[in-house]
C-alpha positions in Angstrom: -89.5 33.6 -36.3 -88.8 30.0 -37.2 -86.0 29.7 -39.7 -85.2 26.8 -42.0 -81.8 26.7 -40.2 -83.5 26.1 -36.9 -85.7 23.4 -38.5 -82.7 21.6 -39.7 -81.0 21.6 -36.3 -83.5 18.9 -35.3 -81.6 16.5 -37.6 -78.0 17.8 -37.5 -75.7 20.2 -35.8 -76.2 22.7 -38.6 -76.4 26.3 -37.2 -78.3 29.0 -39.1 -76.0 31.5 -40.8 -78.6 34.2 -41.2 -79.1 33.8 -45.0 -82.1 31.6 -44.7 -85.6 33.1 -45.2 -87.8 33.3 -42.2 -90.7 30.9 -42.1 -94.1 32.4 -41.4 -95.8 29.2 -40.3 -95.9 25.5 -40.6 -98.9 23.9 -42.4 -100.2 20.5 -43.5 -102.9 21.9 -45.8 -101.6 23.4 -49.0 -104.6 25.8 -48.9 -103.3 27.3 -45.7 -99.8 28.0 -47.2 -98.7 31.6 -47.5 -95.5 33.4 -48.3 -92.8 31.9 -46.0 -94.7 28.7 -45.1 -93.2 25.3 -44.5 -95.5 22.6 -45.9 -95.4 19.2 -44.3 -96.5 16.5 -46.8 -98.2 13.7 -44.8 -99.4 10.6 -46.6 -102.9 9.7 -45.4 -105.4 6.9 -46.0 -107.4 9.0 -48.4 -105.2 12.0 -49.4 -101.4 12.1 -49.9 -99.9 15.5 -49.0 -97.2 14.9 -51.6 -99.7 15.5 -54.3 -100.1 19.1 -53.1 -96.5 20.2 -52.7 -96.6 22.2 -56.0 -99.9 23.9 -54.8 -98.2 24.8 -51.5 -95.3 26.4 -53.4 -97.7 28.3 -55.6 -99.3 29.7 -52.5 -96.0 31.0 -51.3 -94.4 28.2 -49.3 -90.7 28.3 -49.3 -90.1 24.7 -48.3 -91.8 21.4 -48.1 -91.0 18.4 -45.9 -91.4 15.1 -47.9 -90.7 11.5 -47.3 -90.7 10.2 -50.9 -89.4 11.5 -54.2 -91.6 13.8 -56.2 -91.2 15.6 -59.5 -91.0 19.4 -59.6 -88.9 22.4 -60.1 -87.3 22.8 -56.7 -84.0 22.1 -54.8 -83.9 18.8 -53.0 -82.1 18.4 -49.7 -81.8 14.7 -48.6 -81.7 14.4 -44.8 -82.4 10.7 -44.5 -78.9 10.1 -43.3 -79.2 12.7 -40.6 -76.3 14.6 -42.0 -76.1 17.8 -44.0 -73.7 18.1 -46.9 -70.6 20.1 -46.1 -71.1 22.5 -49.0 -74.7 23.3 -48.1 -76.1 26.2 -50.1 -79.8 26.4 -49.7 -81.9 27.6 -52.6 -85.7 27.9 -52.6 -88.2 26.5 -53.1 -86.7 23.6 -51.2 -87.9 20.1 -50.6 -86.4 18.4 -47.5 -86.5 14.6 -47.8 -86.7 12.7 -44.5 -87.5 9.1 -43.5 -90.9 10.1 -42.0 -92.5 13.5 -42.2 -94.7 13.0 -39.1 -91.6 12.1 -37.0 -89.7 15.0 -38.4 -92.5 17.4 -37.7 -92.8 16.2 -34.1 -89.0 16.4 -33.5 -89.0 19.9 -34.9 -92.0 21.0 -32.8 -90.2 19.7 -29.7 -87.0 21.6 -30.6 -89.2 24.8 -31.0 -91.0 24.3 -27.7 -87.6 23.7 -25.9 -86.5 27.2 -26.8 -89.1 28.8 -24.4 -89.4 28.8 -20.7 -93.2 28.2 -20.8 -95.2 26.1 -18.3 -97.6 23.7 -20.1 -101.1 22.8 -18.8 -102.4 19.7 -20.6 -106.1 19.0 -20.9 -107.6 15.6 -21.8 -110.8 13.6 -21.3 -113.6 12.2 -23.3 -115.7 15.4 -23.3 -115.3 19.0 -22.3 -111.6 19.3 -23.4 -112.1 22.4 -25.7 -114.4 24.3 -23.4 -112.0 23.6 -20.5 -109.0 24.8 -22.5 -110.8 27.9 -23.6 -112.1 28.9 -20.1 -108.7 28.0 -18.5 -107.0 30.3 -21.0 -109.5 33.0 -20.2 -108.8 32.7 -16.5 -105.0 32.5 -16.8 -104.9 35.4 -19.3 -106.0 37.9 -16.6 -102.5 37.5 -15.0 -100.2 35.6 -17.4 -99.2 35.8 -21.0 -101.0 32.6 -22.0 -101.0 30.6 -25.2 -103.7 28.0 -26.1 -103.7 25.5 -28.9 -106.1 26.8 -31.5 -109.3 25.1 -32.8 -109.1 21.4 -32.9 -105.3 21.1 -33.0 -105.2 18.5 -30.3 -103.9 15.4 -32.1 -100.6 13.7 -32.8 -100.5 15.8 -36.0 -102.3 19.0 -35.0 -100.7 19.7 -31.7 -97.1 19.8 -33.0 -98.3 22.4 -35.6 -99.8 24.5 -32.8 -96.4 24.5 -30.9 -94.8 26.5 -33.7 -97.1 29.4 -32.6 -95.3 29.7 -29.2 -93.4 32.9 -28.7 -90.8 34.1 -26.1 -93.5 36.3 -24.5 -95.6 33.3 -23.5 -95.4 32.3 -19.8 -98.1 29.5 -19.9 -99.6 27.3 -22.6 -102.9 25.5 -22.3 -102.9 22.5 -24.7 -105.7 20.2 -25.5 -104.7 16.6 -26.0 -106.8 14.0 -27.8 -106.3 10.3 -28.3 -107.3 8.0 -31.1 -105.0 5.1 -30.3 -103.1 4.2 -27.1 -99.7 5.9 -26.8 -100.6 9.1 -28.5 -101.1 11.3 -25.4 -97.8 9.9 -24.0 -96.1 11.0 -27.2 -97.8 14.5 -27.0 -96.5 14.7 -23.4 -93.0 13.9 -24.6 -93.2 16.8 -27.1 -94.9 19.4 -24.8 -93.6 18.4 -21.3 -96.7 19.4 -19.3 -96.4 20.3 -15.6 -100.1 20.5 -14.9 -102.6 18.0 -16.2 -106.4 18.4 -16.2 -108.7 15.3 -16.8 -112.3 16.1 -17.5 -114.6 13.0 -17.8 -114.0 9.5 -19.1 -116.7 8.0 -21.4 -116.9 5.6 -24.4 -115.7 8.1 -27.0 -113.5 6.3 -29.6 -114.5 3.0 -28.2 -114.6 1.6 -31.7 -110.8 2.2 -32.0 -109.8 1.7 -28.4 -111.7 -1.5 -27.9 -112.7 -1.1 -24.2 -113.3 1.4 -21.5 -110.2 0.1 -19.8 -108.1 1.0 -22.9 -109.7 4.5 -23.0 -108.9 5.1 -19.3 -105.3 3.9 -19.8 -104.8 6.2 -22.8 -106.1 9.3 -21.0 -104.1 8.3 -18.0 -100.9 8.8 -20.0 -101.2 12.6 -19.2 -101.0 12.2 -15.4 -98.4 9.5 -15.7 -96.2 12.0 -17.6 -96.4 14.8 -15.0 -93.3 15.6 -12.9 -93.1 15.2 -9.1 -93.5 19.0 -8.7 -96.5 19.0 -11.0 -100.2 18.9 -10.3 -102.9 16.5 -11.6 -106.3 18.1 -11.5 -108.9 15.3 -11.3 -112.7 15.0 -11.5 -113.8 13.9 -8.0 -117.2 12.9 -9.5 -115.8 10.3 -11.9 -114.4 7.1 -10.4 -112.4 6.3 -13.5 -110.7 9.7 -13.4 -110.0 9.4 -9.6 -108.4 6.0 -10.2 -105.6 7.9 -12.0 -104.4 9.3 -8.7 -102.5 6.1 -8.1 -100.6 6.5 -11.3 -98.9 9.8 -11.0 -96.1 11.3 -8.9 -97.7 14.7 -9.2 -99.7 16.4 -6.4 -103.5 15.7 -6.7 -106.0 18.5 -6.8 -109.7 17.4 -7.1 -112.8 19.3 -8.2 -116.5 18.3 -8.6 -119.9 18.5 -7.0 -118.7 16.2 -4.1 -118.0 18.2 -1.0 -114.9 16.0 -0.4 -113.2 17.6 -3.4 -110.6 20.3 -2.9 -112.8 22.7 -5.0 -116.5 22.0 -5.2 -119.8 23.6 -6.2 -123.4 23.5 -5.1 -126.6 25.6 -5.3 -126.5 25.1 -9.1 -129.1 27.1 -11.0 -129.3 27.0 -14.8 -130.5 30.4 -16.1 -131.1 29.1 -19.7 -129.4 31.3 -22.3 -128.2 33.7 -19.6 -125.8 31.1 -18.3 -125.5 29.2 -15.0 -125.2 30.3 -11.4 -123.6 28.3 -8.5 -121.7 28.6 -5.3 -117.9 27.8 -5.3 -116.3 26.3 -2.2 -112.6 26.2 -1.6 -111.0 25.7 1.8 -112.9 28.0 4.1 -114.2 30.3 1.4 -117.5 30.3 -0.5 -118.3 32.5 -3.5 -121.4 33.0 -5.6 -120.6 32.8 -9.3 -122.5 33.3 -12.6 -120.8 32.3 -15.8 -121.9 32.7 -19.5 -122.0 29.0 -20.1 -125.0 27.0 -21.1 -126.3 24.1 -19.0 -125.7 22.6 -15.6 -122.9 20.4 -16.9 -120.8 23.6 -17.6 -120.3 24.0 -13.9 -117.6 21.3 -14.2 -115.9 23.4 -16.9 -115.9 26.4 -14.6 -114.5 24.3 -11.8 -111.6 23.0 -14.0 -110.7 26.5 -15.1 -110.9 27.8 -11.5 -108.7 24.9 -10.3 -106.0 25.8 -12.8 -106.1 29.3 -11.6 -105.8 28.2 -7.9 -103.0 25.9 -8.7 -101.2 28.9 -10.3 -101.7 30.9 -7.0 -104.2 33.3 -8.6 -106.5 35.3 -6.3 -110.3 35.3 -6.7 -110.0 38.9 -8.0 -107.9 37.5 -10.8 -109.9 34.3 -11.5 -113.4 35.7 -11.5 -113.0 38.1 -14.5 -111.7 35.3 -16.6 -114.7 33.1 -15.7 -117.2 35.8 -16.4 -115.8 37.4 -19.5 -115.1 34.4 -21.7 -115.0 35.6 -25.3 -118.2 34.8 -27.0 -116.6 33.0 -30.0 -114.6 30.6 -27.8 -117.1 27.9 -27.2 -118.9 25.6 -29.6 -122.4 25.7 -28.2 -124.2 28.5 -30.1 -127.8 29.8 -30.1 -129.1 31.2 -33.4 -132.5 32.5 -34.4 -134.6 30.0 -36.3 -137.9 30.1 -38.2 -140.9 31.8 -36.7 -139.1 33.2 -33.7 -137.7 29.8 -32.7 -134.2 29.4 -31.2 -131.8 26.8 -32.5 -129.1 25.4 -30.1 -126.3 24.5 -32.4 -124.2 21.7 -30.8 -123.2 19.9 -33.9 -119.4 19.8 -33.5 -119.4 16.5 -31.7 -121.4 14.1 -29.6 -121.1 11.3 -27.1 -123.5 9.7 -24.6 -122.4 12.1 -21.8 -122.5 15.2 -23.9 -125.8 14.3 -25.5 -127.4 13.8 -22.1 -125.9 17.1 -20.9 -127.3 18.9 -24.0 -130.7 17.4 -23.2 -130.5 18.6 -19.7 -129.9 22.1 -21.0 -132.9 21.8 -23.3 -135.0 20.8 -20.3 -133.9 24.0 -18.6 -135.1 26.3 -21.4 -138.6 27.7 -21.7 -140.5 26.7 -24.8 -141.6 23.6 -26.8 -138.6 21.3 -26.9 -137.5 19.9 -30.3 -134.5 17.5 -30.3 -132.8 16.9 -33.6 -130.3 14.1 -32.9 -127.9 12.4 -35.3 -125.5 9.4 -35.0 -122.9 9.3 -32.3 -119.9 7.8 -34.0 -117.0 5.6 -32.9 -118.7 4.0 -29.9 -117.9 0.5 -31.0 -119.7 -2.3 -29.2 -121.6 0.1 -26.9 -123.1 2.1 -29.7 -126.6 0.6 -29.6 -126.9 0.8 -25.8 -125.6 4.4 -25.8 -128.1 5.6 -28.4 -130.9 3.8 -26.6 -129.8 5.5 -23.3 -130.1 8.9 -25.0 -133.5 7.8 -26.4 -134.9 7.2 -22.9 -133.8 10.7 -21.8 -135.3 12.3 -24.9 -138.7 10.9 -24.0 -138.5 12.8 -20.7 -137.3 16.1 -22.2 -138.4 16.6 -25.8 -141.9 17.3 -27.2 -140.7 16.5 -30.7 -137.8 14.2 -31.8 -136.2 14.1 -35.2 -133.4 11.6 -35.8 -130.9 11.5 -38.6 -128.8 8.5 -39.5 -129.0 4.7 -39.0 -127.6 4.7 -35.5 -129.9 7.5 -34.3 -132.8 5.3 -35.3 -132.1 3.5 -32.0 -132.8 6.8 -30.2 -136.2 7.0 -31.9 -137.0 3.4 -31.2 -136.2 3.7 -27.5 -138.1 6.9 -27.1 -141.1 5.2 -28.6 -140.7 2.1 -26.5 -140.8 4.2 -23.3 -143.9 6.1 -24.3 -143.1 9.0 -26.6 -146.0 9.5 -29.0 -145.4 8.1 -32.5 -146.8 11.3 -34.0 -144.0 13.3 -32.2 -141.1 11.1 -33.5 -139.7 11.5 -37.0 -137.0 9.4 -38.5 -135.0 11.0 -41.3 -132.5 9.1 -43.4 -130.5 12.1 -44.3 -130.0 15.8 -43.6 -132.1 17.0 -46.5 -135.1 15.0 -45.3 -134.6 16.3 -41.8 -134.6 19.9 -43.0 -137.8 19.4 -45.0 -139.4 17.8 -41.9 -138.3 20.6 -39.6 -139.5 23.3 -41.9 -143.1 22.0 -41.3 -142.6 21.1 -37.6 -141.0 24.2 -36.1 -143.4 26.6 -34.3 -143.0 30.0 -32.8 -140.9 30.1 -29.6 -139.7 26.5 -30.1 -136.3 25.6 -28.7 -134.5 23.3 -31.2 -131.5 21.3 -30.1 -129.3 20.0 -33.0 -126.6 17.6 -32.0 -124.6 14.8 -33.5 -121.0 13.7 -34.2 -119.4 16.1 -36.7 -119.2 13.4 -39.4 -123.0 13.6 -39.7 -122.7 17.3 -40.7 -125.9 18.4 -39.0 -124.5 21.9 -39.1 -126.1 22.0 -42.6 -129.5 21.8 -40.7 -128.5 24.9 -38.7 -127.3 26.7 -41.8 -130.6 25.9 -43.7 -132.9 26.9 -40.8 -130.9 29.6 -39.1 -131.8 33.2 -39.7 -129.1 35.9 -40.0 -126.4 33.8 -38.4 -125.4 33.5 -34.8 -126.8 36.1 -32.4 -125.8 34.7 -29.0 -122.8 32.4 -28.3 -121.3 30.9 -25.2 
């Protein structure tokens, strides 16, 4: 278990004496604190974690990492000088004062990671990171003791927290790496030291912050740049932007895709609707027929990435295939739930981008039934946001029988669908979630397939909650 003594060694040569209480976990949300927690107070744009230190202590936290003075009944240990007092006598609850809590958290996470002989597989890209991480973990776990970063702990703050869950038994760790600004993935690589890097697909996600596609590519490229000479960069042969990264790494290149020139490739793809997708894998002189419980043709790339990781780790087909086929049902975000009148709702409300929206519409096209597309704003697309929404609108007109949009940006989807010929009586523009729910309650018919997708900030999950019946029944 992590001890406060170990935590302090990040800043000094202090060695634990055995009298310090064991820390159960490290948290940034006071509501997640429990007996033995270390609470990290991070000042944010909207919320300052220092406000919740007392709440964290009330929930059982034994220590808090702070960067400014606060009032309260606790022992204060000032580590801003980088030195510990010679007469150190720790008493709890304890507040540890540092120059910067985020930097201290990262340094401590690095020290924790360094204790273990674990090989790290980093996963980045604009879309498909989480599904790739989950499926790669499923594959690797058939042979290795494998850790994966939980949930959406993929950021410059979240991933360091995830590292504290590493244990000596872990042989491999699959870590998702997201970027919001340039340099963040490079910093995550410094902390985690990946040996294998997987790049999914590059698209205009976070364009608003990054400023250009070139900046997004450069930021994602930081993963392959960080790989060692004896490492492996697993790159998407179907994405020219990703393949351009091959010139920027000293690691060995392993490619995957639908292109027969890739090291690992697939063809004969058949979407089986809610029963998954079937395809043929090709590697060297071998070909295998595979069916995986993933929704949509686009998920073949997810399976290829996970398979590539297994092959790079010298796993046999007998070891890889069970991991592809038996992915735990709660691991992926795309969920089908029963809706009104015997309809089926495809809940894809966690996130959205032009590429993932088009992939979701392709899935909708593959399913039998009347197609209802409920689409909300795609956020953080910057100067390409109107063009991106209109691109989705053109595809909607080909796929959907009924369109409901939610939000000011999604109105462009509706406008474009109408412009290319979708009937006005089949297009409904809702200003908010409540209006969309009321509209759908009158629109949905028996056996409809209803796709609900938007960026998480639009909270279209409330539509699924309002219309869904008895909760999820089939997940992939």
